[in-house]
C-alpha positions in Angstrom: 34.4 -45.6 139.2 38.1 -45.3 139.5 38.6 -48.0 142.1 41.5 -50.5 141.6 42.2 -54.1 142.8 45.2 -55.8 143.2 45.0 -59.4 144.3 48.0 -61.6 145.3 48.1 -65.1 146.4 50.3 -67.7 148.0 50.4 -71.2 148.0 52.9 -73.8 149.0 53.0 -77.5 150.6 51.6 -75.8 154.0 49.9 -72.3 152.8 47.2 -71.2 150.6 46.5 -67.7 151.7 45.6 -64.2 149.3 44.6 -60.8 150.3 43.2 -58.0 148.2 43.7 -54.2 148.2 41.2 -51.6 146.8 42.5 -48.1 146.5 40.9 -45.1 144.6 43.7 -44.8 141.5 43.8 -41.0 141.3 44.6 -40.5 145.0 46.1 -43.7 146.1 44.1 -43.9 149.0 43.3 -47.3 150.3 39.6 -48.1 150.4 39.8 -51.6 151.6 41.9 -54.7 152.3 40.9 -58.4 153.0 43.0 -61.4 153.4 42.0 -65.1 153.5 43.4 -68.0 155.1 42.5 -71.4 153.5 45.5 -73.7 154.5 48.2 -72.6 157.3 50.5 -74.9 159.6 49.9 -73.1 162.7 47.5 -70.9 164.7 49.8 -67.9 164.6 49.1 -68.1 160.9 45.4 -68.7 161.0 45.3 -65.7 163.5 46.2 -63.6 161.1 43.0 -63.7 158.7 41.5 -60.0 159.2 43.8 -58.8 161.7 43.8 -55.0 161.4 42.8 -54.7 158.2 40.8 -51.6 159.0 44.2 -50.1 159.8 45.2 -49.9 155.9 41.8 -47.6 155.5 43.1 -44.2 154.4 46.4 -45.0 154.1 48.1 -43.8 151.1 49.2 -46.8 148.9 52.5 -45.2 147.4 53.7 -44.4 150.7 53.3 -47.5 153.0 56.6 -49.7 153.3 56.7 -53.0 154.3 57.8 -52.2 157.6 54.6 -50.3 158.0 52.6 -53.1 156.6 54.4 -55.8 159.0 53.5 -53.7 162.1 49.8 -53.5 161.3 49.5 -57.0 160.7 51.0 -58.2 164.1 54.8 -57.5 164.0 56.9 -60.8 165.3 53.4 -62.1 166.5 52.2 -62.1 162.9 52.6 -64.6 159.8 55.6 -63.6 157.8 54.2 -65.0 154.8 50.7 -63.2 155.1 53.0 -60.1 155.2 54.8 -61.2 152.1 51.3 -61.7 150.4 49.6 -58.4 151.2 53.0 -56.6 150.5 53.3 -58.1 146.9 49.7 -56.7 146.2 50.8 -53.1 147.4 54.3 -53.3 145.8 52.8 -54.2 142.7 50.9 -51.0 142.7 54.1 -49.0 143.9 56.1 -50.4 141.2 53.8 -48.8 138.2 
């Protein structure tokens, strides 16, 4: 069906979280983003689960910057670990 999934995980002594991005291989158009928070030390981290993931739908995965992603998931009010998790899933595709 031409849909590709990119998955990223983060796990340290206080965090366990993941993100999955689905996009159309031929066009790079994102059709879905999901993020999950299993263990975090602060409420601000937990609040990032599912935050504004609809913003990504229709965006081109090759055109996004880390700044775009950070702004979409809360900017300075978001969790920078979740930013990294989502960004690594995107960056792994952009580097192909």
